[in-house]
C-alpha positions, 0 to 999 in steps of 0.5 A: 538776528536781523541787522539794520542793513541786511541785504544792502550793498553800499559803495563808499568812496575814500573808503580805505582809511579814516572816516570812510573805512570807519563807515565801511566797518559799521556797515558790514557789522550791520549786515551790508556788503560794501564796495570801497574805492580809493586812489591807492590800490594797495590801501584798498586791498588792505582795507578789503582784507580787514573788512573780510576779517570782520566777516563782511562781504567786501570788494574794492578798486582804485578810483580817482573820483575826479574822473567821471569814467573811473567813477562809472567803472566803480559803479559797474564794478559794484554791479558786477560783484553784487548785482547792483547797489542800494547806498552810495556815499561820496566820502572822498575829500582832501584839504589844502594848506592853512593860509590866506587864499591868494598865498596858497599855490593854485596847484594845491587847490586844483586837486581839492576842487577835483576831489571835493567838488567834481568828485562829489558831482561825478559820484552823485550823477552816477549813483542817481542814474542807477537809483532813479530808474529803479525808484529807490536808493540812498545817496549820502554826501559829506559836508563839514566846516564851512558848509554854512559860513566863511572860514578864513584861512580855509576858504577853498575847503570851506567853499567846497563844503558849501557847494556840496550842501547846496548841490545836494539839497538842490538834488533832493528837491529835484528828485523828491518824488522819485523814491530816492533819498538824497542826504547830507552828513556832517561828521564833525572833526574826526580823529583820523590820520589826516589830523596827523599830517598838516600843511601850513603856509609859512607864517601861519603855522601858529594856528596849530595852537588853536587846532590843538584846543579844538581837537580836544574839545570837538574831535571824535573817533570815526565810529561816532559819525559812522553810526549816523551814516548807518542811520541814514542808510537804514529803513528809518529814512525810507521815504525821506529825502533832504535829511541832514544829519550831524555828529556835532551836537551839544552833548559832544561839545559839553563832554569836551568842555567838561573834560577840558575844565577838569584838566585845568582844575587838576592842572593836568597836561593836555593830551600829546598831539604832535602832528607832522607839519609841512610848511609851504612857500606862499604864492604871494610873498607879502605879509598881511598887516595885523591891523587894517589901515584906518579909513582914508589911510590906504594911500599912506601904505606902500610895498617895501621888501614884501611888507606893507608899511606906512609912508612917512 
């Protein structure tokens, strides 16, 4: 039986767990060989063993995508194992604590920039150096919350996704006549272990309540966006570039909303969701007022004991 990705080789960063692992599973089931990468050599080894147990051809190495030389080594490794690669997915990504921008310690934002921005840049240029001279290949970059609009309390993550969108669509136009497909995939909110380990700036942990509702309404298992990744890598996108695919659609939203309405009508308890929550000390120890001062009143506020209060 002919499978969708027979004889294709895919490189997947962040492929040892979560969405990346879900995509790797979907790819081997569709006949592709895969090379996965992650910073943890142990998690790569475990994921490769799992993929092989499914009958897939799989290899993997540890790689910090924020370091160009390691991404180049990843590409070389794929060529050594399979003679080249046809698909490259920049999936590796991290987040930082929920909270106002200046309150988040800079040392927690820098790794996000290195992974979500520099890592995508590194992976993209390494893949394109391989694809463009050959006149074929498919590059898939991940976007998500914030790709089109600001997201308060998640400004670093949202901005990184907006950068990826603009960067990827720019490349799609630049290389539109080369035969290489440059694509975007928005997986939506995915049920992975990242949702079970959350960080909040102290004083903003109440936002977990909102996440509980959003998760019930919109979260989907990795298998759902993985099928979108299969389609982007398949012959259905041959000759195309700049394609945007999203696992977020009205069907998913309506399904989640319907389930929530039924739960309320039946007075059922919501599904249990108790992630590990880590509180992070703010870099700026000033509480933001719940209400902004009226126009002309800004001079009537002063800083006292780390809070903005009105002057009498």
